[in-house]
C-alpha positions as CSV (number, residue, x, y, z in Angstrom):
1,X,11.6,-4.5,-32.4
2,X,12.4,-8.2,-32.0
3,X,9.7,-10.7,-32.9
4,X,11.6,-13.4,-31.0
5,X,9.7,-12.9,-27.7
6,X,6.2,-11.9,-26.8
7,X,4.6,-10.9,-23.5
8,X,1.0,-12.1,-23.5
9,X,-0.7,-10.1,-20.7
10,X,-3.5,-12.3,-19.4
11,X,-6.3,-9.9,-18.4
12,X,-9.3,-11.0,-16.3
13,X,-12.3,-8.8,-15.5
14,X,-11.5,-5.3,-14.3
15,X,-8.2,-5.3,-12.4
16,X,-6.7,-2.1,-11.1
17,X,-3.3,-3.7,-11.3
18,X,-3.5,-4.4,-15.1
19,X,-2.0,-1.1,-16.1
20,X,1.0,-1.5,-13.9
21,X,1.7,-4.9,-15.4
22,X,1.4,-3.5,-19.0
23,X,3.8,-0.7,-18.2
24,X,6.4,-3.1,-16.8
25,X,6.4,-5.3,-20.0
26,X,6.5,-2.2,-22.3
27,X,9.4,-0.8,-20.3
28,X,11.8,-3.6,-21.0
29,X,15.5,-2.9,-21.8
30,X,15.1,-5.1,-24.9
31,X,11.8,-4.2,-26.6
32,X,9.6,-7.2,-27.5
33,X,6.1,-7.7,-28.6
34,X,3.2,-7.2,-26.2
35,X,-0.5,-8.3,-26.6
36,X,-3.4,-8.7,-24.2
37,X,-5.3,-12.0,-24.0
38,X,-8.6,-12.3,-22.2
39,X,-11.6,-14.5,-21.7
40,X,-13.6,-11.6,-20.1
41,X,-13.5,-8.7,-22.6
42,X,-14.7,-5.4,-21.2
43,X,-14.4,-1.6,-21.4
44,X,-11.6,-1.4,-18.9
45,X,-9.4,-3.8,-20.9
46,X,-10.4,-2.0,-24.2
47,X,-9.5,1.4,-22.7
48,X,-6.0,0.3,-21.6
49,X,-5.4,-1.6,-24.9
50,X,-6.2,1.6,-26.8
51,X,-4.1,3.8,-24.5
52,X,-1.0,1.6,-25.0
53,X,-1.8,0.6,-28.6
54,X,-2.0,-3.1,-27.9
55,X,-3.9,-5.8,-29.7
56,X,-6.4,-7.8,-27.7
57,X,-6.7,-11.6,-28.3
58,X,-10.2,-12.7,-27.2
59,X,-10.6,-16.3,-26.2
60,X,-13.3,-17.8,-28.5
61,X,-14.1,-20.6,-26.0
62,X,-14.2,-18.9,-22.5
63,X,-15.4,-20.5,-19.4
64,X,-13.7,-23.9,-19.7
65,X,-11.3,-23.3,-16.9
66,X,-8.1,-21.6,-15.9
67,X,-5.9,-24.3,-17.6
68,X,-7.7,-23.7,-20.9
69,X,-7.3,-19.9,-20.5
70,X,-3.6,-20.4,-20.0
71,X,-3.3,-22.6,-23.1
72,X,-5.1,-20.0,-25.2
73,X,-2.8,-17.3,-24.0
74,X,0.3,-19.4,-24.7
75,X,-0.8,-20.1,-28.2
76,X,-2.5,-17.0,-29.4
77,X,0.5,-15.4,-31.1
78,X,3.3,-16.7,-33.4
79,X,6.5,-16.2,-31.4
80,X,9.5,-18.3,-30.5
81,X,9.3,-17.3,-26.9
82,X,6.1,-16.5,-25.0
83,X,5.7,-15.2,-21.4
84,X,2.2,-15.3,-19.9
85,X,2.3,-12.1,-17.9
86,X,-0.4,-12.3,-15.1
87,X,-2.2,-9.0,-14.7
88,X,-1.4,-8.6,-11.0
89,X,2.4,-9.1,-11.5
90,X,5.2,-6.9,-12.7
91,X,8.5,-7.5,-14.6
92,X,11.9,-6.0,-14.1
93,X,13.4,-4.2,-17.1
94,X,16.0,-6.9,-17.9
95,X,13.5,-9.8,-17.8
96,X,13.1,-10.2,-21.6
97,X,16.8,-9.5,-22.3
98,X,18.0,-12.1,-19.9
99,X,15.6,-14.8,-21.1
100,X,16.5,-14.2,-24.7
101,X,20.2,-14.4,-23.8
102,X,19.6,-17.8,-22.2
103,X,17.5,-19.0,-25.1
104,X,20.4,-18.4,-27.5
105,X,22.6,-20.5,-25.3
106,X,20.0,-23.3,-24.8
107,X,17.7,-23.4,-27.8
108,X,16.5,-26.9,-26.9
109,X,15.1,-25.7,-23.6
110,X,11.4,-26.2,-23.0
111,X,11.0,-23.4,-20.4
112,X,13.2,-20.5,-19.2
113,X,12.3,-19.0,-15.9
114,X,13.6,-16.6,-13.4
115,X,13.6,-16.2,-9.6
116,X,11.1,-13.7,-8.3
117,X,10.1,-11.7,-5.3
118,X,6.7,-11.3,-3.7
119,X,4.6,-8.1,-3.5
120,X,2.5,-7.8,-0.4
121,X,0.4,-4.7,0.2
122,X,2.5,-3.0,-2.5
123,X,5.8,-3.7,-0.7
124,X,8.5,-5.9,-2.3
125,X,9.5,-8.9,-0.2
126,X,12.7,-10.5,-1.6
127,X,13.0,-13.3,0.8
128,X,10.7,-15.2,3.3
129,X,10.3,-18.8,4.4
130,X,8.3,-19.8,1.3
131,X,10.8,-18.3,-1.1
132,X,13.8,-19.8,0.7
133,X,12.3,-23.3,0.5
134,X,11.6,-22.9,-3.2
135,X,15.2,-21.7,-3.9
136,X,16.6,-24.7,-2.1
137,X,14.4,-27.0,-4.3
138,X,15.6,-25.1,-7.4
139,X,19.3,-25.3,-6.5
140,X,20.1,-28.2,-8.8
141,X,18.6,-26.3,-11.7
142,X,21.2,-23.6,-11.3
143,X,23.6,-25.9,-13.2
144,X,22.2,-25.4,-16.7
145,X,24.2,-28.2,-18.2
146,X,22.5,-30.9,-16.1
147,X,19.0,-29.2,-16.3
148,X,18.1,-31.4,-19.2
149,X,17.9,-34.5,-17.1
150,X,14.5,-35.7,-16.0
151,X,15.5,-36.4,-12.4
152,X,17.0,-32.9,-12.0
153,X,13.9,-31.2,-13.5
154,X,11.5,-33.2,-11.3
155,X,13.6,-32.4,-8.2
156,X,12.0,-28.9,-8.2
157,X,8.5,-30.4,-8.3
158,X,8.5,-33.3,-5.9
159,X,7.5,-31.3,-2.8
160,X,5.3,-28.8,-4.6
161,X,6.2,-26.5,-7.5
162,X,9.2,-24.3,-6.9
163,X,8.7,-22.7,-10.3
164,X,6.7,-19.4,-10.3
165,X,4.2,-19.6,-13.1
166,X,4.4,-15.9,-14.2
167,X,8.2,-16.1,-14.2
168,X,8.2,-18.7,-16.9
169,X,8.8,-18.2,-20.7
170,X,7.9,-21.0,-23.0
171,X,10.1,-22.1,-26.0
172,X,7.1,-22.7,-28.2
173,X,8.8,-25.1,-30.7
174,X,9.8,-27.4,-27.9
175,X,6.5,-27.7,-26.0
176,X,3.0,-28.9,-26.8
177,X,0.0,-26.6,-27.2
178,X,-2.0,-28.3,-24.5
179,X,0.4,-27.7,-21.6
180,X,-2.1,-26.6,-19.0
181,X,-5.2,-28.5,-20.3
182,X,-6.7,-30.2,-17.2
183,X,-9.7,-30.0,-14.8
184,X,-7.6,-28.7,-11.9
185,X,-8.3,-25.3,-10.5
186,X,-5.3,-24.6,-8.3
187,X,-2.4,-26.6,-9.6
188,X,-2.5,-26.0,-13.3
189,X,1.0,-24.7,-13.4
190,X,2.4,-27.6,-11.3
191,X,0.5,-30.0,-13.7
192,X,2.1,-28.3,-16.7
193,X,5.7,-28.4,-15.3
194,X,5.3,-32.1,-14.4
195,X,4.1,-32.8,-18.0
196,X,7.0,-30.8,-19.5
197,X,9.6,-32.4,-17.1
198,X,9.1,-35.7,-19.0
199,X,10.0,-34.2,-22.4
200,X,13.4,-33.7,-23.8
201,X,14.9,-30.2,-23.2
202,X,16.3,-28.1,-20.3
203,X,14.5,-26.3,-17.6
204,X,16.7,-23.2,-17.6
205,X,16.7,-21.3,-14.3
206,X,17.9,-17.7,-14.1
207,X,18.6,-17.1,-10.4
208,X,18.1,-13.3,-10.6
209,X,14.8,-11.9,-9.2
210,X,13.5,-10.4,-12.4
211,X,9.8,-10.2,-11.7
212,X,7.4,-9.6,-8.8
213,X,4.5,-11.9,-8.0
214,X,1.6,-10.2,-6.1
215,X,0.2,-12.0,-3.1
216,X,-3.3,-11.0,-2.0
217,X,-6.1,-12.4,0.1
218,X,-8.4,-11.7,-2.8
219,X,-6.7,-14.0,-5.2
220,X,-8.4,-17.1,-6.7
221,X,-5.6,-19.3,-5.0
222,X,-6.6,-18.0,-1.6
223,X,-10.2,-18.8,-2.1
224,X,-9.3,-22.3,-3.4
225,X,-7.2,-23.0,-0.3
226,X,-10.1,-21.9,2.0
227,X,-12.5,-24.2,0.1
228,X,-10.2,-27.3,0.6
229,X,-9.8,-27.8,-3.2
230,X,-6.1,-27.2,-3.0
231,X,-5.5,-30.1,-0.6
232,X,-7.3,-32.6,-2.9
233,X,-5.4,-31.3,-5.9
234,X,-2.0,-31.4,-4.1
235,X,-2.6,-35.1,-3.5
236,X,-3.3,-35.7,-7.2
237,X,0.1,-34.1,-8.0
238,X,2.1,-35.7,-5.2
239,X,1.0,-39.1,-6.6
240,X,2.8,-38.3,-9.8
241,X,6.1,-38.3,-7.9
242,X,5.6,-40.6,-5.0
243,X,3.9,-44.0,-4.1
244,X,0.4,-43.3,-2.7
245,X,1.2,-43.9,1.0
246,X,4.2,-41.4,0.9
247,X,2.2,-39.0,-1.2
248,X,-0.6,-39.0,1.4
249,X,1.9,-38.4,4.2
250,X,3.5,-35.5,2.4
251,X,0.1,-34.0,1.6
252,X,-0.9,-34.2,5.2
253,X,2.1,-32.2,6.4
254,X,1.6,-29.8,3.4
255,X,-2.1,-29.1,4.3
256,X,-1.2,-28.6,8.0
257,X,1.4,-26.1,7.1
258,X,-1.1,-24.3,4.9
259,X,-3.6,-24.1,7.7
260,X,-1.0,-22.8,10.1
261,X,0.1,-20.1,7.7
262,X,-3.5,-19.1,7.1
263,X,-4.2,-18.9,10.9
264,X,-1.2,-16.5,11.3
265,X,-2.5,-14.0,8.7
């Protein structure tokens, strides 16, 4: 088994989707390491860890926030490549194999990530308006040779993050340990990519849809949107890319689009 890559399955409370995620990362065409990381240890997680003979990494400082949980997960094992596998999501068989192939070609990359599809009510949705927009924003990153340039990397982040967090693998030697550390609740991934975009190294984009991201009304993100936290945090992030007046204008359209989408559901 290669020690080059590790899936760190980030488990939270008692999810009925956790086992499906574990199965998908164990069923890779190229076998890699798998561990479970959690800030909420419980019998459900213990049972699945025992069933699949997986080590559990328990966060010694839980409760600080989601960004701190992500940083713990991305630093809890010694591995050149680390993928934080969210417990609700699933990975296609070739995910690890394709990521490792690209790493060998671009060892100075900071992150390697794939395209993804959405899972809604247990059905795979390979394209929709949201995914189409993200793929347009990601188009410049298809050209790996220019993906080391700051402008190109940030082009995928100026209008929101087009990079799916669970689709990302970190090249640990090229990124800091405190990638996600912040007080944000909704945009910790966008925050991390913006931070990494200023470092040397490529953002390597694999355009194949090699993982599935589950969309649910019960997710933390949905609750955050409904509470209005998302709009405030979006403005914080837009200001990192645009002058304040333009950032406010983009954020206004962004929040209106979010409300319209919510009203249609």
